[in-house]
C-alpha positions as CSV (number, residue, x, y, z in Angstrom):
1,M,0.0,0.0,0.0
2,R,1.3,3.4,-0.9
3,R,2.0,5.7,2.0
4,K,-0.1,8.8,2.1
5,G,1.8,11.8,0.6
6,R,4.1,9.8,-1.6
7,W,4.2,10.4,-5.3
8,P,2.5,7.5,-7.0
9,G,4.4,5.8,-9.8
10,A,2.8,5.0,-13.2
11,S,0.9,1.9,-12.2
12,H,0.1,-1.0,-14.6
13,G,-3.5,0.3,-14.7
14,A,-2.3,3.8,-15.8
15,R,-0.1,2.4,-18.5
16,R,-2.9,0.1,-19.7
17,W,-5.2,3.1,-19.8
18,A,-2.8,5.2,-21.8
19,A,-2.3,2.4,-24.3
20,L,-6.1,2.1,-24.6
21,L,-6.3,5.8,-25.4
22,L,-3.6,5.6,-28.0
23,L,-5.4,2.8,-29.8
24,S,-9.0,4.0,-29.6
25,V,-9.5,7.8,-29.2
26,G,-8.5,9.6,-32.5
27,A,-11.5,10.2,-34.7
28,R,-14.0,9.1,-32.0
29,A,-13.1,12.1,-29.8
30,G,-13.4,14.4,-32.7
31,A,-16.9,13.2,-33.4
32,A,-17.7,13.7,-29.7
33,Q,-16.8,17.3,-29.9
34,G,-19.0,17.9,-32.8
35,A,-16.2,18.6,-35.2
36,T,-14.2,16.6,-37.7
37,A,-10.9,15.3,-36.4
38,T,-8.1,17.0,-38.3
39,C,-4.4,16.1,-38.6
40,R,-1.1,17.8,-39.2
41,P,1.6,15.9,-41.0
42,D,4.7,14.7,-39.1
43,G,7.4,17.2,-38.6
44,V,7.5,20.4,-36.6
45,T,6.9,23.7,-38.3
46,T,7.0,26.9,-36.3
47,H,4.3,29.5,-37.1
48,R,4.2,33.1,-36.1
49,S,1.2,35.3,-35.2
50,P,1.1,38.9,-36.5
51,R,2.9,40.1,-33.3
52,G,5.6,37.5,-33.5
53,I,4.2,34.8,-31.2
54,A,5.7,31.5,-32.1
55,Y,3.7,28.3,-32.0
56,E,3.5,24.8,-33.6
57,V,0.5,22.7,-34.5
58,I,0.8,18.9,-34.4
59,G,-1.4,15.8,-34.1
60,C,-4.9,14.6,-34.9
61,G,-8.2,15.2,-33.2
62,P,-10.0,18.0,-31.2
63,A,-7.9,21.1,-30.7
64,V,-6.0,21.7,-27.4
65,L,-4.2,25.0,-26.8
66,I,-1.1,24.4,-24.6
67,L,0.5,27.2,-22.6
68,H,3.7,26.8,-20.6
69,G,4.7,28.4,-17.4
70,F,6.9,31.4,-16.7
71,S,10.6,31.3,-17.5
72,V,10.5,28.2,-19.7
73,D,9.0,27.6,-23.2
74,R,6.9,25.0,-25.1
75,R,9.7,22.5,-24.8
76,M,8.5,21.8,-21.2
77,W,5.8,19.6,-22.7
78,R,8.3,17.4,-24.7
79,D,7.5,14.2,-22.7
80,L,3.8,14.7,-22.9
81,T,3.1,15.6,-26.5
82,P,4.1,12.3,-28.1
83,T,1.0,10.7,-26.4
84,W,-1.3,13.6,-26.6
85,R,-0.7,14.3,-30.3
86,T,-2.1,10.8,-31.2
87,H,-5.6,11.8,-30.3
88,A,-5.7,15.6,-30.3
89,Q,-4.5,18.5,-32.4
90,L,-2.0,20.4,-30.2
91,V,-1.3,24.1,-30.5
92,L,1.9,24.6,-28.5
93,V,2.6,28.3,-27.9
94,D,5.7,30.2,-26.8
95,L,4.4,33.0,-24.6
96,P,5.7,36.6,-25.3
97,S,9.4,37.0,-24.3
98,H,9.8,33.2,-24.1
99,G,11.3,30.7,-26.5
100,A,11.1,31.7,-30.2
101,S,8.5,34.4,-29.6
102,A,9.0,38.1,-29.9
103,T,9.6,40.2,-26.7
104,A,6.5,41.5,-25.0
105,V,5.4,44.9,-26.1
106,A,4.2,47.5,-23.5
107,G,0.4,47.7,-23.3
108,T,-0.4,44.6,-25.3
109,D,-2.4,41.7,-23.9
110,P,-1.3,38.1,-24.6
111,V,-4.9,37.0,-24.6
112,D,-5.2,39.0,-27.9
113,D,-2.3,37.0,-29.3
114,L,-3.9,33.7,-28.4
115,L,-7.2,34.7,-29.9
116,S,-5.3,35.7,-33.1
117,I,-3.7,32.3,-33.3
118,L,-7.1,30.6,-32.9
119,R,-8.5,32.7,-35.8
120,D,-5.5,32.0,-38.0
121,E,-5.8,28.3,-37.4
122,Q,-9.6,28.4,-37.9
123,L,-10.2,26.9,-34.5
124,E,-13.6,27.7,-33.2
125,R,-13.4,25.8,-29.9
126,V,-10.4,24.5,-27.9
127,A,-9.6,22.9,-24.6
128,I,-6.7,24.7,-22.9
129,I,-3.9,23.2,-20.8
130,G,-2.0,25.8,-18.9
131,H,0.8,25.6,-16.3
132,S,1.4,28.4,-13.8
133,A,1.4,31.7,-15.7
134,G,0.0,29.7,-18.7
135,A,-2.9,28.7,-16.4
136,A,-3.5,32.4,-15.6
137,L,-3.7,33.2,-19.3
138,A,-6.1,30.2,-19.8
139,V,-8.4,31.6,-17.2
140,D,-8.3,35.1,-18.7
141,L,-9.0,33.7,-22.2
142,A,-11.9,31.6,-20.9
143,A,-13.4,34.4,-19.0
144,R,-13.2,36.7,-22.0
145,A,-14.3,34.2,-24.7
146,S,-16.1,31.4,-22.8
147,G,-17.8,30.1,-25.9
148,R,-14.4,29.3,-27.5
149,V,-13.2,27.1,-24.6
150,S,-14.5,23.5,-24.1
151,A,-12.4,22.7,-21.0
152,L,-9.7,24.0,-18.7
153,I,-6.8,22.0,-17.3
154,L,-4.9,24.3,-14.8
155,L,-1.7,22.9,-13.5
156,S,0.2,24.6,-10.6
157,P,-2.1,27.6,-11.4
158,S,-1.7,31.2,-10.9
159,I,-4.3,33.9,-11.5
160,T,-3.7,37.4,-12.9
161,G,-4.3,39.9,-10.0
162,F,-4.5,37.2,-7.3
163,A,-3.2,38.6,-3.9
164,S,-1.5,35.7,-2.1
165,R,-1.3,35.8,1.7
166,T,2.0,33.9,1.5
167,P,4.0,35.2,-1.5
168,V,7.3,33.5,-2.5
169,D,10.4,35.5,-1.5
170,L,11.8,36.9,-4.8
171,S,14.0,39.6,-3.3
172,A,17.3,38.1,-4.7
173,V,15.7,37.8,-8.1
174,A,14.5,41.4,-8.0
175,Q,17.9,42.6,-7.0
176,R,19.5,41.0,-10.1
177,V,16.7,42.4,-12.3
178,R,17.3,45.9,-11.0
179,A,21.0,45.5,-11.7
180,G,20.3,44.6,-15.3
181,D,21.6,41.1,-14.9
182,P,19.1,38.7,-16.5
183,T,21.5,35.7,-16.3
184,G,22.0,36.3,-12.6
185,A,18.2,36.7,-12.2
186,A,17.7,33.3,-13.8
187,E,20.2,31.7,-11.4
188,A,18.5,33.4,-8.4
189,W,15.1,32.2,-9.7
190,L,16.4,28.6,-10.0
191,A,17.4,28.9,-6.3
192,T,13.9,29.8,-5.1
193,S,11.4,27.3,-3.6
194,V,9.2,27.5,-6.7
195,M,11.9,26.0,-8.9
196,R,12.8,22.9,-6.7
197,T,12.1,19.7,-8.5
198,N,12.4,15.9,-7.9
199,L,14.2,15.2,-11.1
200,A,17.0,12.8,-11.9
201,P,20.3,14.5,-12.5
202,A,20.2,14.4,-16.3
203,R,16.6,15.8,-16.4
204,S,17.4,18.4,-13.8
205,S,20.3,19.6,-15.9
206,W,18.0,19.8,-19.0
207,F,15.4,21.7,-17.0
208,K,17.9,24.3,-15.7
209,D,19.2,24.8,-19.2
210,L,15.6,25.4,-20.3
211,V,15.3,28.2,-17.7
212,R,18.6,29.7,-18.7
213,D,17.6,29.7,-22.3
214,N,14.8,32.1,-21.4
215,T,16.6,34.9,-19.6
216,R,14.8,37.5,-21.8
217,V,11.9,37.3,-19.3
218,W,14.0,39.1,-16.8
219,Q,14.7,42.1,-19.1
220,L,11.7,43.9,-17.9
221,D,10.8,47.1,-19.7
222,G,7.3,47.9,-18.4
223,G,5.8,45.7,-21.1
224,R,3.3,44.1,-18.8
225,A,-0.2,43.4,-20.2
226,P,-3.0,45.4,-18.6
227,R,-4.9,43.4,-16.0
228,P,-8.3,42.2,-16.9
229,R,-11.1,44.6,-15.8
230,A,-13.0,41.8,-14.1
231,S,-12.0,40.8,-10.6
232,V,-10.6,37.5,-9.7
233,D,-13.9,36.3,-8.2
234,E,-15.8,37.5,-11.3
235,R,-13.5,35.7,-13.7
236,L,-13.6,32.5,-11.8
237,A,-17.4,32.6,-11.4
238,S,-17.8,33.2,-15.2
239,L,-16.2,29.9,-16.1
240,R,-18.9,27.6,-17.5
241,M,-16.7,24.8,-18.8
242,P,-15.3,21.6,-17.1
243,V,-12.3,22.5,-15.0
244,F,-9.4,20.3,-13.8
245,V,-6.9,21.7,-11.3
246,G,-3.7,20.0,-10.4
247,D,-0.9,21.0,-8.0
248,G,2.0,19.5,-6.1
249,A,2.0,18.9,-2.3
250,L,5.5,20.5,-2.1
251,D,4.5,23.6,-4.1
252,S,4.2,27.0,-2.5
253,A,1.4,27.9,-0.2
254,G,0.5,30.6,-2.7
255,T,-0.2,28.1,-5.4
256,H,-2.3,26.1,-3.0
257,E,-4.3,29.3,-2.3
258,V,-5.0,29.7,-6.0
259,S,-6.0,26.1,-6.4
260,H,-8.4,26.4,-3.5
261,A,-9.9,29.6,-4.9
262,I,-10.6,28.0,-8.2
263,A,-12.1,24.8,-6.6
264,S,-14.2,27.0,-4.3
265,A,-15.5,29.0,-7.2
266,Q,-16.1,25.9,-9.2
267,P,-17.5,23.2,-6.9
268,R,-17.7,20.7,-9.7
269,A,-14.1,21.2,-10.6
270,R,-11.8,18.1,-10.3
271,H,-8.8,18.9,-8.1
272,E,-5.8,16.6,-7.8
273,R,-2.9,17.1,-5.4
274,F,0.3,15.1,-6.0
275,G,2.6,14.0,-3.1
276,D,6.3,14.5,-3.3
277,A,6.0,17.0,-6.1
278,G,6.5,20.7,-6.5
279,H,5.5,23.5,-8.9
280,W,6.8,21.6,-11.9
281,F,5.2,18.3,-11.5
282,P,4.2,18.0,-15.2
283,V,8.0,17.8,-15.9
284,E,8.7,15.5,-13.0
285,R,6.1,12.8,-13.7
286,P,4.8,13.3,-17.3
287,E,3.4,9.7,-17.5
288,V,1.0,10.3,-14.6
289,I,-0.1,13.7,-15.8
290,S,-0.6,12.4,-19.3
291,A,-3.0,9.7,-18.1
292,L,-5.0,12.0,-15.9
293,V,-5.3,14.8,-18.5
294,L,-6.5,12.3,-21.1
295,D,-9.0,10.9,-18.7
296,F,-10.4,14.4,-18.1
297,L,-10.5,15.4,-21.7
298,L,-12.2,12.2,-22.8
299,G,-14.8,12.7,-20.1
300,T,-15.4,16.1,-21.7
301,W,-15.3,15.1,-25.3
302,C,-17.3,11.9,-24.9
303,R,-20.1,13.4,-22.9
304,P,-23.3,12.4,-24.7
305,R,-25.0,15.1,-26.7
306,R,-28.6,15.2,-27.8
307,A,-27.8,15.6,-31.5
308,S,-25.0,13.1,-31.6
309,P,-24.8,10.9,-28.5
310,V,-21.4,9.1,-28.0
311,T,-21.7,5.7,-26.5
312,S,-18.4,4.0,-27.5
313,C,-15.8,6.1,-25.7
314,P,-13.4,4.1,-23.6
315,S,-13.8,4.2,-19.9
316,G,-11.2,5.8,-17.7
317,P,-9.1,4.3,-14.9
318,S,-11.0,2.4,-12.2
319,A,-11.5,4.0,-8.9
320,G,-8.6,2.0,-7.5
321,E,-6.3,3.0,-10.3
322,S,-7.2,6.7,-10.0
323,G,-6.5,6.5,-6.3
324,R,-3.0,5.2,-7.1
325,L,-2.4,8.0,-9.6
326,A,-3.0,10.9,-7.4
327,E,-4.4,12.1,-4.1
328,S,-7.8,13.8,-4.6
329,S,-8.7,16.9,-2.7
330,P,-12.1,17.3,-1.1
331,H,-13.1,19.6,-4.0
332,R,-13.0,16.7,-6.5
């Protein structure tokens, strides 16, 4: 029996479930969403929005917009996309000032950039997976254009304008930023509690290099997007789509506050907390996250509709298997 609070490994049941999804989802999920499943050919092509936001589109099936966290880029999803792309069309974005995207421009709103990408790709409706700052953008987009969003998966979430009672100490980072030392700021950021990970040495080295590749985020020039006019409570209350919230037991108290706020505003939200995991748990245990996200998305896509009921979607992990995958919060 797994001790409470320990990170669960990828059980046999979880692996079997992932394999089942790979074999059976594809076109079936597309029909469930009321749209034809579409595919992109193998090979990665980077596209750019009018304001220079870089993104790639891969895979077959219903569309999923994927937004990384602060100080990394779309490569953080590298161990998750091979499975997801088999049954969904993935739109992986580099946020402004990250990865291959242009530097953020003062007064612009990244939600506008995301909506521009959806228009260019002719995507009327998407599910959104967001991590940390990417989760904040996901909430902002969903609150502004709720009819375009079929589901929200918010991992280690933050919310624009949320006032935490227990903020992370970033004084060392701020000192390097004021000194005009983005490389030093990245190193100070890596030393904060938010950036602690349970990774093997090789993966830990890769992750730190990923952060160091994104030092532009510390070259602040006042180019922050305007905050949404609606309050945090109003935005959360406006969400009308299925919501999944995931966080790590070792993450900051501030992240736990945000998760609680979302779950409190959305009583039907599914909330999972992972033992022995921190802020970057999607990087630490991608196999577990992959299975849970697929389970949640299938539950959304395969929900019977009056016009076109879906009765052949595969069932998810059993109750016992789900219990081994993650610890559920009372908000589930």
